[in-house]
N, C-alpha and C positions, 0 to 999 in steps of 0.2 A: 335876345338872339335873333339873327336874321331868319326870315321865312325859308331861306334856302338851306338852312342847317337841319340835318336829320340826325336822329340818334339810333344807334344800333342796340338791339336788345330783343329779348323774347317777348314780343307783344302779347301773344296768346296767353302765356303763363301769367304775365302781370295782370292782364284783364281778368283772367280767371280768379286770381287771388282777390282782386279788388271787388269783383262782383260777389264772391263768396262772403267777404267781410261785410259788404253792404247788405246782403241777404240776412246775415245774422243780426245786424243792427236793426233792420226793419222788424225782424221776428221778436226782438226783445224790447221794442219801443212801441208802447200802445198810445202814448201821448207825447206830443212835442215834435221833434224833427230829427232827421238824419242828414248829416252834411258830409260831403266828400270834397277834400281840398288837396291841391298840389302846390308846393312852393319850392323855389330854387334855393338850395343851400350854398352851393359853390359851383363855379364854372371856370374851367381852364381851357387852354387851346385844344386839348384832346378829350376832356371828359366833362360831364355835367352830373352833379349830385342833386338828387331830387328827393323831397320828403312828401309822401302821401299820407293823408289822415282821413279816417272814417270815424266821425264823431256822432254819438247818439245821446238822447236824453232819456234813455230807458232805465231798466232796473239796476244797472251797474253791477259791480263785482266787489265783494269784500276784499280788503287788502290782504288778509291772511290766505285767500284762495287764489290770488293772481298767479303765484308761481306754479300752480298746477294746470292752468288752462291749456298750456301747450304740450302737456304730456299725453301721448296717445291713449285713448280709451277712458281717460279720466273726465268726469263731469264736475261742473262747479257745485251743483246742488241737485240732489235726486228729485226733490219736489218741483224745482223749476224745470228739470228735464222732462218730467211727466207733463207739465203744463204747457211748455213752449216747444218741446222737441229737443233732442240732444244735439250737441256739437260733434259727437263721434270723433272721427279722425280728422275732421276738417281743419281745425286750427293748427294741429301739429304738421299736417301735410302742407298747409299754406306757408307756414314758416320755413319748412324744408325747401319748398319751391323757391322762395325768396333767397334763401341761403345758397341754393344752387346757382342763382344768378349773381352771387357775390354781395347780396344786400343783407339788411337786418330788419327784423320785425318785432314789435313789442306792443304793450298796452298800458294805458293809464286809466284807472277807474276808481270809483268810490260807490259803495252800495247805496242805491236809491238816487244817485245823481248822474247816472250815465257812464259811458265808456268812450275812450278814444284809442282806436287801434292805429298804429303808425307803421309805415314802411320807409326805409331809407335805402336808396339804390343808386349806384353810379353807372351811368351809361356813356359809352364812347360816342364822340361826334363822328358823323360820316357825311361826306359831300355827295354821295351817290345813293340811289334808292336801294334799300336793303332787299336782298332776294327773298322771296316768300315761297318759292317752289318747294323747298324742303320742309317748310312749316305746314303747308296745306296741300295735300295731294290732289292732283286733278281728278276729275270724275273718271277719266279713262283708266286710272290705276285700279279702279274697282272691278274692271274687266267684266262688266255685265252687258247683256244684249239690249237692255232698256236704256233709253236716252237719259232719263232722270229718275232713278229709283225713288219711290215715295215712302217716307218714314212717318210713323206716328210717334210723337213725343208725348209722354204722359208724366206730368209733374205738377203738384199743387203749388209750387213756389214760383212766382212770376220771374224772379231774377234768374233762377236756375234754368227756367224755360228759355229766357232770352239768351243766356250764354250758350246753351246747347243748340238753339236755333241758329245762332251766329256760326258755330262750328259746322253744322250740317249744311247750311246754305253756302258757306265758303267752299265746301267740297263739291258743290254742284248738285246737291240732293234736294228734292222737294220735302217739305216738312209741314205736317199738320200737328196741332197740339190739343191735348185734353187735360183737364184740371183734376180729374180723379179717375179711379178705376171704372166706375159705373159709366161715365161718359165715354171712356176708352172702349169698353165692350160694345156699346152702341155704334161707335164709329167703325170698329172692326167688322161688325156685322154688315155694314153698308158699303165698305170700301176694301178692296183687295190690296192691303199694304204689303210692301216688300219686307218690312221689318218694323217691330215695335220696340221702342226704347222706354222701359217701364220703371218709374220710381217705385220703391217698395212701400214706404210709409206715407199714406195719404188718407184724408178723411173720406167718409161715405163708403168707399170700397177701396181697400189697399191693393197694392200691386200683385200680391200673391193670389188673392181672391179673383182679381181681374184675369190673371193668367189662366187660372183653372177654368173660368167661364169661357175664355177664348178657346181653350183646348177642347171644350165640349161642342164647338161649332165644327161640323164635319169639313167644311170647306176651308177652315183656318187651322186645322190641326198641325200643319207643318210650317205655319208662319213663324219665322224666327222672332223670339222675344228675348231681349237683353235686359236683365235687371240692373238697376242703379240704386245704390244706397250708401249712406255715410257709415253704416254699421257693417264692418268687414270681418266679423268673427266667422269661424268655420261653420258654426251652426246656422248663421244667417245665410251663408252661401248654400248650405244643404237644403234649407227651406225653399230657397229660390228654385233649385233644380227639382225638388220634389213637387213643386207647384207646376212644373212643366216649362220653366225657362231654359233657354239654350246656353246662356252665358251670364256672367256677373261682373259688374264694374264698380269700383269703390269711388265715392265722391271725396274730394273734387276730381273729376275725370281728366286725366292728362290727355291732351288732344291727340298725341301720337298713338296712345293706347286705344282711344275711341275709334280713330280711323282704321287701325289695324283690325279691331274686332268687327267693325262694320263691313270692311272689305271681305273678311272671311265668311261671314254669314250671308252677305248679299251674293257672293259668288256661288255658295252652296245652294241658295234658294233659286238661282238662275239656271241651274242645270236641269 
């Protein structure tokens, strides 16, 4: 294809799904490698069909369990869930996002021999630069008095951090990051953040304990804290609010939902 040819599609959703699948692949691969590939299946004058693959050499999935992994709230194996952390709603939401874009998503795997998650999606050709204004809101839409509100992102998963940093930076926000709750509490003590985006399940100190510690700091009692988790049961949300969080977002976080929640709490905190 010519360098002048562009493809129309929801770049943020596609990046989000690919990063989420790559994160899962890294989590379940202690030895070997994780590979990301893209290949052209078919190209016409109007459309281009592309296949993405995320292949790992990890623990793999037994054939009898493959049909369940895209079912919401189902886990492949309870022992593995405790050891590696669950997939929660991640895979089912990822597949839904791809289907919303008119694509397909599936997996090929064998226990002990790794897995290959694949996505096939058709994108329309465009000769003009796709508009991005509706995808990423300008900072002005947050309607705060501060030039660049400062966010603390707390997540022990590097890929999740990178995805959320990308979304926050694209919205014109400053973003610092912490890898666990203990580190986050120390940073909040020393910096007056406008908002904390807090993962729930983390080593050393989880997001619930970190939020309780933050609420004990007199000068940070009103700092907005938004919880983020792949577990979206009602009881999980209740625990977040009981710990002192202001809001809850389910992973993978849809960009428009993230921006809407950020705008709401940044505006409240700015009054």
